[in-house]
Each structure stands twice: as structure tokens, then as C-alpha cells.
N, C-alpha and C positions, 0 to 999 in steps of 0.2 A: 218043079211043078209036077204034080201027079197026073196020071193019064186022064182021070175024070175031069179035073179042072181044065186040062189042056183043050178039051172039046167045047168049052163054054164060049159062046159068042154074044156080042151085044144083042139085046132083045130077048134072050132066053130067060125063062123063069127058073128060079132056084129057091131052096130053103137052106138055112144054116142049121147043121145038125145039133149044135149046142144052144141055139137060141130060137126055139120054136115060136116064142111069143113075138118075134119080129115079123112073122107072117111070110108071105111069098115076096121074093125080090126079083127085080129085073136087072140083068147084067148090063152095065153101062160100058165097061171096057175090060179087057183081059190082056195085060201086057206083062210079060215075064211072070213073076210070082204075085203081082198086084192085080187083084180083081175088084173093080168098083161095082157095087151093087146098090140099087135104090130099093130098100125094103119098105113095104107098105106101112108097117107100124114103127119103124126105127129111123127111116130116112136113109141118106146116102152113107155107106160104110165102105171103107177100103179093107179088103180081106187079104191076109198073107196066105197065098195059095200053097206055100210049102208047109204050112202048119194046119190048115183047115181044108177039108174036102167038102165043097158045096154039093148039095144034092139037086139034080135036075128035077123040076116040078112039071108034071104033065096034067093038064086039066082033063077031066073025064068028058067024053063027048056027050052031047044031049040026047 
């Protein structure tokens, strides 16, 4: 697992770099190289963290 994926914890928001149409997703679990994310437009997806680096998403303050 790469360093960026290693810091992902349940509840964090992420985006998939190759699937912007999936929208923002919430990390459900991060075990080994398997990251389960519930994306707004795609639903629940299990990501292979050794192949894809998810990007943390931070909402702009009001």
C-alpha cells in the first residue's frame, strides 16, 4: 500500500483519480490493500490500494 492510502480511515472523504464521475466517496474500511469506499454516484466499491491512489477530499469552509 502506498503512503497516501495508508492514512485513509473510515469516514474520510476521497475521490478516485480515474473516475471523477463517481463523485466524492466516504471510506468505509481500509484493510491491507483493500479500501472499501461508498461513492456518491457509483455506490460501494472495493479499491486495490496497491494499484490506485485515492485522493483525500477536503470541503472548503463556508
